[in-house]
C-alpha positions as CSV (number, residue, x, y, z in Angstrom):
1,X,2.1,-20.0,-11.6
2,X,-1.4,-18.6,-12.1
3,X,-3.8,-20.4,-14.4
4,X,-5.2,-18.7,-17.5
5,X,-8.5,-18.5,-15.7
6,X,-6.9,-16.8,-12.7
7,X,-5.2,-14.2,-14.9
8,X,-8.4,-13.5,-16.7
9,X,-10.2,-13.1,-13.4
10,X,-7.6,-10.6,-12.2
11,X,-7.8,-8.7,-15.5
12,X,-11.6,-8.5,-15.4
13,X,-12.2,-8.0,-11.7
14,X,-9.0,-6.3,-10.6
15,X,-8.3,-8.8,-7.8
16,X,-7.8,-12.4,-7.0
17,X,-7.5,-14.6,-3.9
18,X,-4.9,-17.3,-3.5
19,X,-5.8,-19.7,-0.7
20,X,-3.0,-20.9,1.6
21,X,-0.3,-19.0,-0.2
22,X,2.0,-19.5,2.8
23,X,2.7,-22.8,4.5
24,X,1.9,-23.0,8.2
25,X,5.6,-22.8,9.0
26,X,6.0,-19.6,6.8
27,X,3.0,-18.0,8.4
28,X,4.3,-18.8,11.9
29,X,7.7,-17.1,11.1
30,X,5.9,-14.1,9.7
31,X,3.7,-13.9,12.8
32,X,6.6,-14.2,15.2
33,X,8.7,-11.6,13.4
34,X,5.8,-9.1,13.3
35,X,5.3,-9.6,17.1
36,X,9.0,-9.0,17.7
37,X,8.9,-5.7,15.8
38,X,5.8,-4.6,17.6
39,X,7.3,-5.4,21.0
40,X,10.5,-3.5,20.1
41,X,12.6,-6.6,20.2
42,X,14.4,-5.9,16.8
43,X,16.3,-3.0,15.4
44,X,13.4,-1.8,13.3
45,X,13.2,2.0,13.6
46,X,10.3,3.0,15.9
47,X,9.7,6.1,13.8
48,X,8.1,3.9,11.1
49,X,5.5,2.5,13.5
50,X,2.1,4.3,13.2
51,X,-0.5,4.2,16.0
52,X,-4.2,4.5,16.1
53,X,-5.5,8.1,16.4
54,X,-5.8,9.1,20.1
55,X,-3.6,6.3,21.4
56,X,-2.3,7.2,24.8
57,X,0.7,4.9,24.7
58,X,2.9,3.0,22.3
59,X,1.7,-0.6,22.8
60,X,1.0,-3.3,20.3
61,X,-2.7,-3.1,21.2
62,X,-2.8,0.4,19.6
63,X,-0.4,-0.2,16.7
64,X,-2.1,0.6,13.4
65,X,0.6,0.2,10.7
66,X,4.3,-0.5,10.1
67,X,5.7,1.4,7.2
68,X,8.6,0.7,4.8
69,X,9.2,-2.7,6.2
70,X,11.5,-3.9,3.3
71,X,13.7,-0.9,3.5
72,X,14.6,-1.5,7.1
73,X,14.4,-5.3,7.4
74,X,15.7,-8.0,5.0
75,X,13.1,-10.4,6.3
76,X,10.5,-8.5,4.2
77,X,12.6,-8.5,1.1
78,X,12.8,-12.3,1.4
79,X,9.0,-12.4,1.8
80,X,8.6,-10.4,-1.4
81,X,10.7,-13.1,-3.1
82,X,8.3,-15.9,-1.9
83,X,8.0,-18.2,-4.9
84,X,4.2,-18.2,-5.1
85,X,3.9,-14.4,-4.6
86,X,6.7,-13.5,-7.0
87,X,5.5,-16.0,-9.7
88,X,2.0,-14.4,-9.5
89,X,3.5,-10.9,-9.9
90,X,5.5,-12.1,-13.0
91,X,2.4,-13.7,-14.5
92,X,0.4,-10.4,-14.1
93,X,3.2,-7.8,-14.8
94,X,5.6,-9.6,-17.1
95,X,9.0,-11.1,-16.7
96,X,10.8,-8.0,-15.3
97,X,9.6,-7.1,-11.8
98,X,10.8,-4.7,-9.1
99,X,9.8,-4.3,-5.5
100,X,8.1,-0.9,-5.0
101,X,7.6,-1.2,-1.2
102,X,5.4,-2.6,1.5
103,X,3.3,-1.9,4.5
104,X,2.1,-4.0,7.4
105,X,-1.4,-3.3,8.5
106,X,-2.1,-4.2,12.1
107,X,-5.8,-3.2,12.5
108,X,-6.1,-3.8,16.3
109,X,-9.4,-4.4,18.1
110,X,-11.2,-1.1,17.8
111,X,-9.1,0.0,14.8
112,X,-10.6,2.6,12.6
113,X,-11.9,2.2,9.0
114,X,-10.1,3.2,5.9
115,X,-12.4,4.7,3.3
116,X,-12.5,4.0,-0.5
117,X,-9.3,4.9,-2.4
118,X,-6.9,3.7,-5.0
119,X,-3.2,3.0,-4.4
120,X,-1.6,4.4,-7.5
121,X,-2.6,8.0,-7.1
122,X,-0.4,8.0,-3.9
123,X,2.6,6.6,-5.8
124,X,4.9,8.6,-8.1
125,X,5.1,5.7,-10.6
126,X,3.7,5.2,-14.1
127,X,2.1,3.2,-15.5
128,X,-0.5,2.9,-12.8
129,X,-0.5,-0.8,-12.9
130,X,1.1,-2.3,-9.8
131,X,0.1,-5.5,-8.2
132,X,-0.2,-5.7,-4.4
133,X,0.0,-9.1,-2.6
134,X,-1.9,-8.7,0.7
135,X,-1.0,-11.7,2.9
136,X,-3.3,-12.4,5.8
137,X,-1.5,-13.0,9.1
138,X,-4.8,-13.5,11.0
139,X,-8.1,-14.8,9.7
140,X,-9.8,-11.9,8.0
141,X,-13.6,-11.4,8.5
142,X,-16.1,-8.7,8.1
143,X,-16.1,-8.2,11.9
144,X,-12.4,-7.5,12.2
145,X,-12.2,-5.2,9.3
146,X,-11.7,-7.1,6.0
147,X,-11.0,-5.3,2.7
148,X,-14.0,-4.4,0.5
149,X,-13.5,-3.9,-3.2
150,X,-15.6,-2.7,-6.2
151,X,-14.9,-5.4,-8.9
152,X,-13.7,-4.0,-12.2
153,X,-13.2,-0.5,-10.9
154,X,-9.5,-0.6,-11.9
155,X,-10.6,-0.1,-15.5
156,X,-11.8,3.4,-14.8
157,X,-8.3,4.8,-14.4
158,X,-7.2,7.2,-11.7
159,X,-10.1,8.8,-9.9
160,X,-10.3,12.1,-8.1
161,X,-9.6,11.7,-4.4
162,X,-11.4,15.0,-3.5
163,X,-13.5,14.3,-0.4
164,X,-11.9,14.9,3.0
165,X,-12.3,12.7,6.0
166,X,-10.6,12.9,9.4
167,X,-8.3,10.2,10.8
168,X,-8.2,11.3,14.4
169,X,-6.7,14.8,14.1
170,X,-5.3,14.2,10.6
171,X,-7.1,14.9,7.4
172,X,-7.0,12.3,4.6
173,X,-8.7,12.2,1.2
174,X,-11.0,9.7,-0.3
175,X,-13.0,9.0,-3.5
176,X,-16.5,10.6,-3.1
177,X,-19.3,8.1,-2.6
178,X,-21.2,9.7,-5.6
179,X,-18.3,8.6,-7.9
180,X,-18.9,4.9,-7.1
181,X,-21.5,2.2,-7.3
182,X,-21.5,0.9,-3.8
183,X,-24.1,-1.7,-4.5
184,X,-21.4,-3.7,-6.3
185,X,-18.9,-3.8,-3.4
186,X,-17.6,-7.2,-2.3
187,X,-15.8,-8.3,0.9
188,X,-12.5,-10.2,0.7
189,X,-12.7,-12.7,3.6
190,X,-9.6,-15.0,4.0
191,X,-8.0,-17.4,6.3
192,X,-4.6,-16.7,7.7
193,X,-1.8,-17.5,5.2
194,X,-4.0,-16.7,2.2
195,X,-3.3,-13.8,-0.1
196,X,-5.3,-11.3,-2.1
197,X,-3.8,-9.8,-5.2
198,X,-5.2,-6.5,-6.3
199,X,-4.5,-3.9,-9.0
200,X,-3.2,-0.6,-7.8
201,X,-6.2,1.2,-9.4
202,X,-8.8,-1.1,-7.8
203,X,-11.2,0.9,-5.5
204,X,-10.9,-0.7,-2.0
205,X,-11.6,0.1,1.6
206,X,-11.4,-1.6,5.0
207,X,-14.0,-1.6,7.7
208,X,-13.5,-0.8,11.4
209,X,-12.4,-3.7,13.6
210,X,-15.4,-4.4,15.8
211,X,-14.0,-7.7,17.1
212,X,-11.6,-8.5,19.9
213,X,-9.0,-9.9,17.5
214,X,-6.3,-8.3,15.4
215,X,-6.6,-8.2,11.6
216,X,-2.9,-8.1,10.5
217,X,-1.9,-8.2,6.8
218,X,1.3,-7.6,5.0
219,X,0.9,-5.7,1.7
220,X,3.8,-6.1,-0.8
221,X,3.7,-3.8,-3.8
222,X,5.2,-5.1,-7.1
223,X,5.8,-3.1,-10.3
224,X,7.1,-3.8,-13.7
225,X,10.8,-2.9,-14.1
226,X,9.7,-0.8,-17.1
227,X,7.9,1.6,-14.8
228,X,8.9,5.3,-14.7
229,X,9.5,7.5,-11.7
230,X,7.3,10.7,-12.0
231,X,8.5,12.4,-8.8
232,X,11.5,14.6,-8.1
233,X,14.5,13.0,-9.9
234,X,16.7,13.8,-7.0
235,X,14.5,11.7,-4.7
236,X,14.2,8.6,-6.8
237,X,14.9,5.5,-4.7
238,X,16.9,2.5,-5.8
239,X,14.3,-0.2,-6.3
240,X,15.3,-3.8,-5.9
241,X,15.0,-6.1,-8.9
242,X,13.2,-9.3,-8.0
243,X,12.9,-11.0,-11.5
244,X,14.2,-10.5,-15.0
245,X,16.2,-7.4,-15.9
246,X,16.4,-3.7,-15.6
247,X,15.7,-1.2,-18.4
248,X,17.5,2.0,-19.2
249,X,15.5,5.1,-18.3
250,X,13.1,3.2,-16.0
251,X,13.0,2.6,-12.3
């Protein structure tokens, strides 16, 4: 359970760091499983592995991201039910919690930056108040591309992602620099096994990996079971209940 001080910090700042959220044994199992997926040693569908722009081959050294982990692998559903992570989600969201999804960020040596954005504008879910538990598989430093945040920015609501930037040959959108006070940004540096919790409207980015080490992190997205799907009704997924109960007319 989170303390009242931790909950207050999250509500005010939009993020919180939990040191050593995973035991060494749990971290080792996660590390091993990720390596097996990257090496093609599991049944995880390769179509959901995303590589760095311009990568000439499909090796772990150029693997950028693994998408929809929990949909294709029960290991990641079990991870979402980790007692410390799920208890934190309940403390921040209320007793009824569902799993929205997850992503595994690899950030290999030489991996590119990700510019400032919010998560919720990409998700067809309301209210825009999810909690992401970002678990560090490697030590996370400024050199290998840690996350940077603007504390308190979640209170501004959804912002316009109107400025284009190129990810290799693909165009992505970001929040314009003029819409933010970049003097307030803070790095989130963590040891492997620690976890950062962040609000889905918190402005955040990650730097390029200028080191010779990976910066892997598993981001699990939790939402209240009272959330509403705002996309095409025919495409609404079945979201797994992790705590509490479901509610009629909600996800």
